[in-house]
C-alpha positions in Angstrom: 130.1 101.8 79.3 126.6 100.5 80.4 126.8 102.4 83.7 127.8 105.7 81.8 124.8 105.2 79.4 122.2 104.7 82.4 123.8 107.7 84.0 122.9 109.8 80.7 119.4 108.7 80.5 118.7 109.5 84.3 120.2 112.9 83.6 119.3 114.1 80.3 116.5 111.5 79.2 116.7 108.2 77.0 116.8 110.2 73.8 120.2 111.5 75.0 121.9 108.2 74.9 124.1 108.1 71.9 127.3 106.5 71.1 128.9 110.0 71.1 127.5 111.0 74.3 128.6 107.9 76.0 132.0 108.3 74.6 132.2 111.9 76.0 130.9 110.7 79.4 133.9 108.1 79.8 136.4 110.0 77.6 136.8 107.5 74.6 136.2 107.9 71.0 132.8 106.9 69.7 134.3 104.1 67.6 135.9 102.6 70.6 132.7 101.7 71.8 131.8 99.4 69.0 134.3 97.2 70.6 131.8 96.6 73.4 128.4 97.1 71.6 128.0 96.2 67.8 125.0 98.6 67.6 122.2 100.4 69.7 120.2 97.2 70.2 123.3 95.8 71.8 123.9 98.7 74.0 120.1 98.8 75.1 120.1 95.2 76.0 123.5 95.7 77.9 121.6 98.7 79.8 118.7 96.2 80.4 121.0 93.5 81.9 122.8 95.9 84.0 119.5 97.4 85.4 118.5 93.9 86.5 121.8 92.8 87.7 122.1 95.9 89.9 118.9 97.2 90.8 116.4 94.6 90.6 118.5 91.4 91.4 120.6 93.1 93.8 117.4 94.0 95.9 116.8 92.2 99.2 114.8 89.2 97.8 114.2 86.7 100.5 114.3 83.2 99.0 112.3 81.3 101.6 108.7 81.2 99.9 107.4 81.9 96.4 105.5 84.9 97.9 108.4 86.5 99.5 110.5 85.9 96.2 107.7 87.5 94.0 107.1 90.5 96.5 110.9 91.1 96.3 111.2 90.9 92.6 108.1 93.3 92.1 109.3 95.4 94.6 112.7 95.9 93.2 111.3 96.3 89.6 108.9 98.8 91.0 111.6 100.7 92.8 113.8 101.0 89.8 111.1 102.5 87.5 110.1 104.7 90.4 113.6 106.3 91.1 114.5 106.2 87.5 111.6 106.9 85.1 114.0 107.8 82.3 115.1 104.1 82.1 111.5 102.8 81.2 112.4 102.3 77.7 115.3 100.0 78.7 113.0 98.1 80.9 110.7 97.5 77.6 113.6 96.7 75.3 112.8 93.4 73.0 115.8 91.5 74.2 113.5 88.9 76.3 114.1 88.3 80.1 117.3 89.5 81.3 119.9 86.7 81.9 120.5 87.9 85.5 117.0 87.6 86.3 116.3 84.0 85.1 117.4 82.3 88.2 114.8 84.5 90.3 112.1 83.4 87.7 113.2 79.8 88.0 113.4 79.7 91.8 110.1 81.3 92.0 108.4 79.0 89.7 110.2 76.0 91.7 108.6 77.1 95.0 105.4 77.7 93.7 105.2 74.1 92.2 106.7 72.7 95.4 103.7 74.4 97.2 101.3 72.7 94.7 100.6 75.4 92.1 99.8 74.0 88.6 102.5 75.2 86.2 99.8 77.5 84.4 98.9 79.3 87.5 102.5 79.6 88.8 103.2 81.5 85.4 100.2 83.6 85.7 101.2 84.2 89.2 104.7 85.4 88.2 103.4 87.5 85.3 100.7 89.1 87.4 103.2 90.1 89.9 105.5 91.9 87.5 102.8 93.4 85.4 101.5 95.1 88.6 104.8 96.5 89.5 105.6 97.8 86.1 102.0 99.2 85.7 101.9 100.8 88.9 105.4 102.6 88.1 103.7 103.7 84.7 100.6 104.8 85.9 102.2 106.9 88.6 104.3 108.6 85.9 101.2 109.1 83.6 99.0 110.6 86.3 101.6 112.9 87.9 103.2 113.9 84.7 106.5 115.7 84.4 107.6 118.8 86.9 104.7 120.2 88.8 102.2 117.4 87.4 101.3 116.5 90.9 100.4 120.1 92.1 98.5 120.8 89.0 96.4 117.6 89.3 95.6 118.6 93.0 94.8 122.2 92.1 92.3 120.8 89.3 90.6 118.5 91.6 90.1 120.9 94.5 88.3 123.2 91.8 85.6 120.4 91.5 83.2 121.3 94.4 83.2 124.8 92.7 83.0 124.0 89.0 80.6 120.8 89.3 79.7 120.5 93.0 76.7 118.2 91.6 78.8 116.0 89.4 81.6 114.5 91.4 80.2 114.2 94.7 82.6 111.5 96.0 85.9 112.7 94.3 85.8 116.3 95.2 85.9 115.8 99.0 88.7 113.1 98.3 90.9 115.4 96.7 92.6 116.6 99.8 93.7 113.3 100.5 96.1 113.4 97.4 98.2 116.0 99.3 101.7 114.2 99.6 100.1 111.0 98.1 102.2 108.0 98.8 102.6 106.3 95.6 105.1 103.6 97.0 102.7 102.8 100.0 99.8 102.2 97.3 102.1 99.9 95.5 102.8 98.0 98.9 99.0 97.6 99.7 98.4 96.6 96.1 101.3 93.9 95.7 100.1 92.3 99.1 96.6 92.4 98.3 97.7 90.7 94.6 99.6 88.0 96.1 97.1 87.2 99.0 94.5 86.9 96.0 96.9 84.6 94.2 97.4 82.4 97.1 93.7 81.9 97.8 92.8 81.5 93.9 95.4 79.2 92.4 94.5 75.5 92.2 96.5 72.6 93.1 98.4 70.7 90.2 97.2 67.2 89.1 98.5 64.9 91.7 99.5 67.4 94.1 97.9 67.6 97.7 95.1 70.3 98.3 97.1 73.2 99.6 96.7 74.2 103.2 95.0 77.5 104.4 92.9 77.9 101.0 89.4 77.2 100.0 89.5 74.2 97.5 85.8 74.6 96.4 84.1 77.6 94.8 80.3 77.9 95.2 
């Protein structure tokens, strides 16, 4: 049922996900669905769980280090929202962390604590990585818009040298670089930079040895 709901959202938009539409998709009566989901909130929670189980948790997440895990989880989350923008309301559902993702959170924290992170820094690191993944996908969709949003944005920027030659001296020449802009590449650059900064800035927990390869004092 949740797969049918996600397919409808993908095809027709999230607002098109109704009990009646799902029933039609699977060849059942609307009332039959209530044996699986008591209401829409239960349906949305189920959809969210399915997304994390199949598309985020199923992503290739190396378990060797905390960094590889955070990078893998963030990449999976960004990939889902990048490829399936109509699922965004599902990802934002207020049902709390998906149970299929709790194991990855637990393992990430375990590895960070083992590496000498304070608990507070480990939690900050995890949520910073996830926030960056979600924010990157949302920024992409907001900036580019729907349909031909990319072409419209590019055309507007290319007009800057003529419309305001003195006002946007740096932005106007850079407009051509947006042709075929690689959003996924920008995400990869950002997540690696973020994790490098986290590794450099996190302080060792009480009683933990100073972490290797990092500055332990600040000016």
